[in-house]
All heavy atoms as an XYZ file, in Angstrom:
641
protein
N       3.236     -2.579     16.013
C       3.594     -2.282     14.632
C       3.770     -3.613     13.909
O       4.406     -4.539     14.397
C       4.883     -1.487     14.566
C       5.289     -1.173     13.140
S       6.880     -0.302     12.959
C       6.662      1.094     14.014
N       3.171     -3.681     12.701
C       3.285     -4.872     11.862
C       3.929     -4.494     10.545
O       3.522     -3.514      9.921
C       1.893     -5.487     11.589
C       1.225     -5.917     12.908
C       1.998     -6.678     10.639
C      -0.196     -6.397     12.739
N       4.930     -5.271     10.151
C       5.569     -5.072      8.834
C       5.273     -6.293      7.981
O       5.614     -7.414      8.364
C       7.083     -4.876      8.984
C       7.451     -3.605      9.691
C       8.952     -3.396      9.699
C       9.264     -2.046     10.348
N      10.685     -1.709     10.179
N       4.633     -6.056      6.818
C       4.225     -7.139      5.931
C       4.869     -6.976      4.576
O       4.608     -6.002      3.887
C       2.683     -7.121      5.764
O       2.064     -7.067      7.051
C       2.210     -8.341      5.000
N       5.720     -7.928      4.166
C       6.312     -7.840      2.813
C       5.241     -8.199      1.762
O       4.458     -9.134      1.956
C       7.427     -8.874      2.843
C       7.077     -9.799      3.938
C       6.230     -9.068      4.908
N       5.219     -7.425      0.679
C       4.236     -7.619     -0.383
C       4.933     -7.416     -1.736
O       5.810     -6.590     -1.855
C       3.069     -6.599     -0.246
C       2.090     -6.712     -1.394
C       2.346     -6.782      1.081
N       4.524     -8.191     -2.733
C       5.004     -8.000     -4.093
C       3.863     -7.436     -4.908
O       2.749     -7.947     -4.900
C       5.507     -9.332     -4.710
C       5.900     -9.137     -6.159
C       6.665     -9.890     -3.884
N       4.130     -6.353     -5.641
C       3.111     -5.733     -6.481
C       2.818     -6.659     -7.655
O       3.722     -7.083     -8.364
C       3.598     -4.343     -7.011
C       2.557     -3.733     -7.943
C       3.896     -3.414     -5.831
N       1.539     -7.003     -7.839
C       1.137     -7.965     -8.881
C       0.809     -7.306    -10.213
O       0.930     -7.935    -11.242
C      -0.111     -8.756     -8.428
C       0.111     -9.545     -7.141
C       0.934    -10.751     -7.394
C       0.997    -11.618     -6.135
N       2.036    -12.563     -6.112
N       0.381     -6.048    -10.177
C      -0.057     -5.378    -11.413
C       1.121     -5.274    -12.400
O       2.115     -4.605    -12.102
C      -0.595     -3.995    -11.079
N       1.014     -5.938    -13.550
C       2.089     -5.974    -14.529
C       2.509     -4.580    -14.983
O       3.706     -4.296    -15.087
C       1.674     -6.775    -15.778
C       1.503     -8.262    -15.430
O       2.142     -8.733    -14.464
O       0.741     -8.931    -16.148
N       1.551     -3.729    -15.251
C       1.845     -2.379    -15.751
C       2.030     -1.378    -14.627
O       2.193     -0.197    -14.877
C       0.732     -1.912    -16.683
C       0.602     -2.769    -17.928
C      -0.545     -2.290    -18.790
C      -0.720     -3.214    -19.988
N      -1.888     -2.850    -20.760
N       1.986     -1.864    -13.412
C       2.138     -0.986    -12.278
C       0.822     -0.363    -11.849
O      -0.231     -0.697    -12.370
N       0.890      0.534    -10.903
C      -0.308      1.188    -10.404
C      -0.343      2.616    -10.903
O       0.586      3.388    -10.659
C      -0.327      1.168     -8.861
C      -0.349     -0.202     -8.212
C      -0.365     -0.047     -6.694
C      -1.518     -1.019     -8.660
N      -1.440      2.972    -11.590
C      -1.606      4.350    -12.049
C      -2.683      5.027    -11.202
O      -2.983      4.566    -10.100
C      -1.923      4.386    -13.557
C      -3.171      3.583    -13.925
O      -3.918      3.166    -13.002
O      -3.384      3.347    -15.118
N      -3.261      6.084    -11.688
C      -4.199      6.907    -10.913
C      -5.344      6.175    -10.234
O      -5.550      6.314     -9.036
N      -6.077      5.396    -10.995
C      -7.272      4.735    -10.422
C      -6.904      3.727     -9.324
O      -7.460      3.796     -8.201
C      -8.113      4.112    -11.515
C      -9.326      3.383    -10.963
C     -10.382      3.105    -12.046
N     -11.377      2.157    -11.661
C     -12.267      2.331    -10.687
N     -12.264      3.439     -9.979
N     -13.155      1.405    -10.413
N      -5.984      2.786     -9.578
C      -5.630      1.843     -8.511
C      -5.025      2.543     -7.300
O      -5.272      2.115     -6.159
C      -4.606      0.909     -9.170
C      -4.858      1.023    -10.633
C      -5.347      2.409    -10.839
N      -4.246      3.592     -7.533
C      -3.677      4.345     -6.397
C      -4.795      4.961     -5.569
O      -4.770      4.904     -4.341
C      -2.688      5.437     -6.897
C      -1.454      4.807     -7.507
C      -2.325      6.393     -5.768
C      -0.489      4.185     -6.563
N      -5.783      5.540     -6.237
C      -6.928      6.157     -5.530
C      -7.655      5.103     -4.709
O      -8.053      5.361     -3.559
C      -7.862      6.824     -6.507
N      -7.827      3.905     -5.269
C      -8.502      2.817     -4.533
C      -7.649      2.341     -3.343
O      -8.196      2.035     -2.291
C      -8.782      1.650     -5.475
C      -9.809      1.946     -6.573
C      -9.895      0.766     -7.550
C     -11.185      2.243     -5.983
N      -6.332      2.336     -3.520
C      -5.447      1.982     -2.405
C      -5.545      3.004     -1.269
O      -5.645      2.626     -0.103
C      -3.993      1.872     -2.894
C      -2.936      1.659     -1.809
C      -3.177      0.363     -1.046
C      -1.558      1.654     -2.421
N      -5.524      4.260     -1.620
C      -5.642      5.334     -0.609
C      -6.992      5.206      0.108
O      -7.066      5.349      1.334
C      -5.480      6.715     -1.264
C      -5.817      7.834     -0.287
C      -4.043      6.886     -1.752
N      -8.037      4.922     -0.647
C      -9.367      4.727     -0.067
C      -9.354      3.534      0.902
O      -9.915      3.619      2.000
C     -10.358      4.464     -1.218
C     -11.793      4.726     -0.886
C     -12.646      4.661     -2.135
O     -12.379      3.882     -3.048
N     -13.665      5.479     -2.188
N      -8.729      2.436      0.499
C      -8.612      1.257      1.378
C      -7.857      1.615      2.647
O      -8.303      1.304      3.755
C      -7.892      0.134      0.621
C      -7.589     -1.104      1.440
C      -8.816     -1.944      1.763
O      -9.790     -1.903      1.031
O      -8.771     -2.656      2.782
N      -6.705      2.265      2.519
C      -5.876      2.600      3.690
C      -6.595      3.589      4.612
O      -6.465      3.509      5.839
C      -4.543      3.202      3.241
N      -7.394      4.468      4.045
C      -8.068      5.522      4.830
C      -9.183      4.995      5.714
O      -9.630      5.699      6.634
C      -8.605      6.609      3.891
O      -7.525      7.269      3.263
N      -9.645      3.783      5.464
C     -10.726      3.266      6.298
C     -10.253      2.687      7.625
O     -11.056      2.302      8.460
C     -11.584      2.259      5.522
C     -10.871      0.997      5.086
C     -11.773      0.135      4.261
O     -12.971      0.040      4.500
N     -11.224     -0.533      3.284
N      -8.952      2.659      7.826
C      -8.396      2.124      9.080
C      -7.922      3.265      9.974
O      -7.389      4.264      9.511
C      -7.214      1.188      8.778
C      -7.613      0.042      7.875
C      -7.190      0.008      6.561
C      -8.436     -0.965      8.324
C      -7.566     -1.019      5.706
C      -8.842     -1.997      7.502
C      -8.396     -2.021      6.181
O      -8.789     -3.021      5.332
N      -8.094      3.061     11.278
C      -7.644      4.062     12.253
C      -6.118      4.082     12.356
O      -5.511      5.093     12.672
C      -8.270      3.800     13.608
N      -5.500      2.935     12.091
C      -4.048      2.792     12.198
C      -3.322      3.646     11.163
O      -3.874      3.969     10.124
C      -3.639      1.348     11.995
O      -4.182      0.532     12.998
N      -2.069      3.949     11.474
C      -1.190      4.555     10.488
C      -0.799      3.464      9.501
O      -0.496      2.341      9.912
C       0.045      5.143     11.159
C      -0.259      6.296     12.075
C       1.001      6.784     12.774
C       0.660      7.891     13.752
N       1.803      8.273     14.559
N      -0.802      3.777      8.213
C      -0.464      2.815      7.176
C       0.605      3.443      6.283
O       0.380      4.518      5.701
C      -1.686      2.414      6.323
C      -1.289      1.373      5.279
C      -2.814      1.885      7.199
N       1.758      2.796      6.205
C       2.864      3.307      5.380
C       3.306      2.241      4.406
O       3.212      1.028      4.683
C       4.062      3.704      6.257
C       3.778      4.927      7.096
C       3.336      4.815      8.396
C       3.966      6.205      6.575
C       3.052      5.929      9.171
C       3.696      7.329      7.330
C       3.240      7.185      8.623
O       2.966      8.289      9.365
N       3.801      2.683      3.264
C       4.384      1.799      2.269
C       5.865      2.121      2.219
O       6.238      3.290      1.978
C       3.751      1.998      0.867
C       2.220      1.841      0.923
C       4.392      1.047     -0.151
C       1.732      0.485      1.307
N       6.702      1.129      2.438
C       8.161      1.319      2.375
C       8.690      0.711      1.083
O       8.390     -0.444      0.786
C       8.848      0.635      3.560
C       8.676      1.330      4.868
C       9.428      0.625      5.987
O       9.770     -0.537      5.903
N       9.692      1.387      7.042
N       9.419      1.496      0.345
C      10.095      1.043     -0.864
C      11.538      1.563     -0.741
O      11.762      2.756     -0.831
C       9.426      1.594     -2.146
C      10.155      1.053     -3.365
C       7.970      1.226     -2.186
N      12.465      0.656     -0.552
C      13.846      1.071     -0.341
C      13.938      1.971      0.872
O      13.500      1.606      1.964
N      14.436      3.173      0.672
C      14.584      4.146      1.779
C      13.338      5.015      1.951
O      13.238      5.767      2.931
C      15.799      5.030      1.552
C      17.128      4.272      1.552
C      17.396      3.610      2.890
O      17.254      4.236      3.936
O      17.780      2.388      2.866
N      12.416      4.942      1.030
C      11.194      5.761      1.089
C      10.169      5.127      2.031
O       9.976      3.937      2.040
C      10.559      5.931     -0.298
C      11.343      6.763     -1.247
C      10.567      6.933     -2.535
C      11.299      7.794     -3.540
N      10.533      7.931     -4.770
N       9.523      5.989      2.828
C       8.480      5.590      3.740
C       7.294      6.543      3.503
O       7.318      7.651      3.974
C       8.987      5.660      5.171
C       8.095      4.948      6.143
O       7.394      3.990      5.780
N       8.108      5.395      7.385
N       6.286      6.058      2.751
C       5.195      6.936      2.296
C       3.886      6.597      3.001
O       3.522      5.413      3.115
C       5.003      6.808      0.755
C       6.301      7.119      0.008
C       3.862      7.679      0.284
C       6.773      8.556      0.098
N       3.166      7.629      3.415
C       1.854      7.467      4.036
C       0.887      6.939      2.967
O       0.664      7.624      1.956
C       1.374      8.814      4.588
C       0.043      8.726      5.281
O      -0.677      7.728      5.209
N      -0.309      9.805      5.956
N       0.308      5.768      3.162
C      -0.590      5.154      2.188
C      -1.935      5.889      2.110
O      -2.717      5.650      1.202
C      -0.833      3.701      2.523
N      -2.168      6.833      3.016
C      -3.410      7.611      2.964
C      -3.219      8.909      2.170
O      -4.160      9.684      2.025
C      -3.873      7.948      4.380
C      -4.197      6.674      5.182
C      -4.623      6.990      6.596
C      -4.891      5.703      7.371
N      -5.339      5.979      8.739
N      -2.028      9.112      1.624
C      -1.701     10.298      0.821
C      -1.641      9.940     -0.662
O      -0.726      9.239     -1.094
C      -0.366     10.880      1.268
O       0.115     11.802      0.311
N      -2.575     10.457     -1.437
C      -2.612     10.113     -2.862
C      -1.368     10.646     -3.576
O      -0.781      9.947     -4.418
C      -3.904     10.581     -3.553
C      -4.054      9.890     -4.904
C      -3.990     12.087     -3.662
C      -5.450      9.805     -5.414
N      -0.921     11.828     -3.229
C       0.266     12.398     -3.895
C       1.516     11.599     -3.508
O       2.371     11.350     -4.360
C       0.439     13.882     -3.527
C      -0.666     14.776     -4.047
S      -0.961     14.580     -5.831
C       0.496     15.351     -6.473
N       1.612     11.219     -2.269
C       2.747     10.407     -1.842
C       2.788      9.059     -2.553
O       3.839      8.611     -3.036
N       1.627      8.423     -2.653
C       1.568      7.111     -3.315
C       1.861      7.226     -4.815
O       2.519      6.364     -5.380
C       0.197      6.469     -3.094
C      -0.065      6.056     -1.640
S       1.213      4.973     -0.980
C       1.139      3.601     -2.122
N       1.417      8.286     -5.447
C       1.704      8.489     -6.864
C       3.200      8.649     -7.103
O       3.726      8.248     -8.132
C       0.977      9.732     -7.404
C      -0.535      9.610     -7.437
S      -1.166      8.459     -8.686
C      -1.058      9.435    -10.138
N       3.904      9.223     -6.139
C       5.338      9.453     -6.274
C       6.165      8.153     -6.272
O       7.329      8.158     -6.691
C       5.847     10.386     -5.171
O       5.919      9.699     -3.918
N       5.579      7.074     -5.826
C       6.334      5.809     -5.748
C       6.531      5.140     -7.107
O       7.462      4.379     -7.298
C       5.630      4.824     -4.804
C       5.731      5.140     -3.328
C       4.971      4.110     -2.512
C       7.187      5.190     -2.869
N       5.596      5.379     -8.066
C       5.690      4.760     -9.382
C       5.864      3.247     -9.272
O       6.788      2.661     -9.836
C       6.842      5.356    -10.201
C       6.636      6.829    -10.495
O       5.505      7.233    -10.817
N       7.670      7.626    -10.374
N       4.986      2.595     -8.555
C       5.056      1.151     -8.351
C       4.768      0.397     -9.639
O       3.841      0.733    -10.362
C       4.079      0.717     -7.272
C       4.332      1.257     -5.863
C       3.215      0.859     -4.932
C       5.679      0.759     -5.350
N       5.587     -0.631     -9.920
C       5.359     -1.474    -11.096
C       5.331     -2.927    -10.661
O       5.800     -3.297     -9.579
C       6.455     -1.271    -12.170
C       6.400      0.141    -12.722
C       7.829     -1.551    -11.632
N       4.805     -3.789    -11.524
C       4.722     -5.206    -11.231
C       6.064     -5.808    -10.870
O       7.059     -5.518    -11.511
N       6.074     -6.587     -9.815
C       7.310     -7.239     -9.366
C       8.037     -6.460     -8.287
O       8.918     -7.006     -7.624
N       7.663     -5.195     -8.068
C       8.287     -4.413     -6.988
C       8.008     -5.062     -5.651
O       6.879     -5.494     -5.371
C       7.759     -2.988     -6.942
C       8.379     -2.056     -7.991
O       9.299     -2.519     -8.677
O       7.924     -0.906     -8.094
N       9.008     -5.150     -4.811
C       8.856     -5.645     -3.459
C       8.737     -4.444     -2.525
O       9.606     -3.597     -2.508
C      10.010     -6.545     -3.067
C      10.062     -7.808     -3.870
C      11.200     -8.735     -3.468
O      11.779     -8.529     -2.378
O      11.474     -9.661     -4.220
N       7.645     -4.404     -1.772
C       7.403     -3.316     -0.847
C       7.133     -3.903      0.538
O       6.919     -5.117      0.677
C       6.192     -2.440     -1.289
C       4.910     -3.273     -1.291
C       6.441     -1.849     -2.669
C       3.673     -2.456     -1.486
N       7.118     -3.041      1.528
C       6.759     -3.440      2.886
C       5.605     -2.561      3.334
O       5.681     -1.344      3.259
C       7.937     -3.292      3.857
O       9.033     -4.083      3.365
C       7.562     -3.769      5.251
N       4.513     -3.200      3.750
C       3.372     -2.473      4.310
C       3.585     -2.396      5.811
O       3.741     -3.449      6.475
C       2.048     -3.185      3.985
C       0.870     -2.460      4.631
C       1.865     -3.303      2.477
N       3.629     -1.200      6.362
C       3.819     -0.992      7.789
C       2.533     -0.417      8.372
O       2.059      0.624      7.914
C       4.997     -0.037      8.067
C       5.178      0.143      9.557
C       6.267     -0.538      7.428
N       1.972     -1.116      9.327
C       0.740     -0.640      9.994
C       1.023     -0.502     11.485
O       1.723     -1.322     12.071
C      -0.451     -1.601      9.747
O      -0.088     -2.907     10.171
C      -0.833     -1.637      8.268
N       0.444      0.543     12.076
C       0.676      0.802     13.486
C      -0.560      1.475     14.080
O      -0.952      2.550     13.648
C       1.911      1.685     13.663
C       2.309      1.858     15.106
O       1.915      1.017     15.953
O       3.014      2.839     15.419
N      -1.195      0.794     15.055
C      -2.362      1.392     15.686
C      -3.334      0.324     16.174
O      -3.046     -0.866     16.171
N      -4.511      0.787     16.541
C      -5.491     -0.092     17.184
C      -6.004     -1.210     16.282
O      -6.353     -2.280     16.761
C      -6.650      0.721     17.739
C      -7.387      1.530     16.685
C      -8.350      2.542     17.286
O      -7.872      3.442     17.979
O      -9.573      2.390     17.037
N      -6.091     -0.982     14.978
C      -6.575     -2.016     14.040
C      -5.490     -2.421     13.037
O      -5.770     -2.722     11.893
C      -7.845     -1.561     13.334
C      -7.676     -0.300     12.544
O      -6.594      0.345     12.640
O      -8.601      0.096     11.825
N      -4.232     -2.424     13.523
C      -3.084     -2.650     12.629
C      -3.144     -4.025     11.918
O      -2.746     -4.126     10.772
C      -1.766     -2.496     13.381
C      -1.555     -3.449     14.510
C      -0.347     -3.115     15.378
O       0.123     -1.961     15.386
O       0.138     -4.046     16.033
N      -3.604     -5.042     12.610
C      -3.687     -6.362     11.988
C      -4.692     -6.376     10.848
O      -4.416     -6.875      9.757
C      -4.046     -7.420     13.037
C      -3.913     -8.830     12.537
C      -4.085     -9.832     13.679
C      -3.820    -11.231     13.153
N      -3.889    -12.231     14.194
N      -5.830     -5.802     11.079
C      -6.873     -5.718     10.051
C      -6.396     -4.858      8.881
O      -6.597     -5.186      7.715
C      -8.170     -5.126     10.647
C      -9.341     -5.134      9.748
C     -10.576     -4.631     10.469
C     -11.764     -4.601      9.538
N     -12.968     -4.053     10.174
N      -5.695     -3.764      9.158
C      -5.169     -2.881      8.134
C      -4.116     -3.610      7.293
O      -4.123     -3.516      6.058
C      -4.575     -1.631      8.744
N      -3.225     -4.347      7.941
C      -2.199     -5.077      7.212
C      -2.805     -6.100      6.256
O      -2.391     -6.201      5.110
C      -1.243     -5.763      8.210
N      -3.801     -6.816      6.732
C      -4.476     -7.824      5.885
C      -5.205     -7.143      4.723
O      -5.182     -7.639      3.597
C      -5.441     -8.672      6.709
C      -4.745     -9.697      7.551
C      -3.903    -10.678      6.748
O      -4.380    -11.194      5.725
O      -2.765    -10.903      7.152
N      -5.877     -6.023      5.013
C      -6.616     -5.319      3.956
C      -5.728     -4.802      2.853
O      -6.048     -4.950      1.657
N      -4.596     -4.223      3.203
C      -3.664     -3.693      2.202
C      -3.003     -4.840      1.440
O      -2.836     -4.789      0.210
C      -2.618     -2.762      2.849
C      -3.304     -1.583      3.558
C      -1.618     -2.271      1.815
C      -4.140     -0.684      2.687
N      -2.637     -5.901      2.155
C      -2.022     -7.061      1.490
C      -3.008     -7.659      0.478
O      -2.623     -7.991     -0.648
C      -1.658     -8.118      2.567
C      -0.967     -9.325      1.987
C      -0.579    -10.279      3.109
C       0.050    -11.519      2.551
N       0.396    -12.482      3.625
N      -4.273     -7.769      0.852
C      -5.299     -8.308     -0.055
C      -5.481     -7.365     -1.242
O      -5.637     -7.840     -2.365
C      -6.631     -8.471      0.719
O      -6.429     -9.390      1.775
C      -7.726     -8.978     -0.193
N      -5.457     -6.060     -1.013
C      -5.580     -5.118     -2.116
C      -4.474     -5.355     -3.158
O      -4.762     -5.431     -4.366
C      -5.496     -3.665     -1.613
C      -5.489     -2.677     -2.723
C      -6.679     -2.201     -3.253
C      -4.288     -2.229     -3.282
C      -6.665     -1.298     -4.323
C      -4.271     -1.358     -4.345
C      -5.472     -0.877     -4.869
N      -3.246     -5.458     -2.710
C      -2.132     -5.666     -3.652
C      -2.229     -7.012     -4.344
O      -1.817     -7.135     -5.495
C      -0.784     -5.491     -2.946
C      -0.341     -4.082     -2.841
C      -0.356     -3.415     -1.640
C       0.105     -3.382     -3.970
C       0.055     -2.094     -1.534
C       0.511     -2.070     -3.883
C       0.473     -1.428     -2.657
N      -2.766     -8.022     -3.683
C      -2.926     -9.331     -4.308
C      -3.947     -9.292     -5.445
O      -3.817    -10.011     -6.431
C      -3.343    -10.365     -3.262
N      -4.950     -8.434     -5.301
C      -6.020     -8.329     -6.303
C      -5.769     -7.263     -7.355
O      -6.399     -7.303     -8.412
C      -7.356     -8.030     -5.607
C      -7.856     -9.185     -4.732
C      -9.151     -8.808     -4.084
C      -9.687     -9.929     -3.211
N     -10.920     -9.549     -2.524
N      -4.904     -6.313     -7.077
C      -4.688     -5.185     -7.979
C      -3.950     -5.637     -9.237
O      -2.791     -5.995     -9.209
C      -3.877     -4.086     -7.292
N      -4.693     -5.666    -10.356
C      -4.096     -6.012    -11.649
C      -4.585     -5.026    -12.686
O      -5.582     -4.373    -12.506
C      -4.507     -7.445    -12.074
O      -5.929     -7.521    -12.149
C      -3.961     -8.489    -11.131
N      -3.878     -4.955    -13.801
C      -4.276     -4.047    -14.885
C      -5.058     -4.810    -15.923
O      -4.918     -5.943    -16.144
C      -3.047     -3.406    -15.529
C      -2.399     -2.436    -14.592
O      -2.303     -2.660    -13.407
N      -1.926     -1.347    -15.112
């Protein structure tokens, strides 16, 4: 299991399209991918779950990956958040 701290870069936060792209990114990995925000632990492969987070720029989250390609998944999600801007 890998836990990677990430700061959301998108100033206006993530709305429908970026969330859909994030879910698409997470879904290409065999590993389980979760986004932790405070006490919430949401499956990054669930579009409805990700929409419920209402992520905005500056939010600090933790990407948790667990499985056979967890390192690759952690890097992929971290890179996604680094590039995700409005």
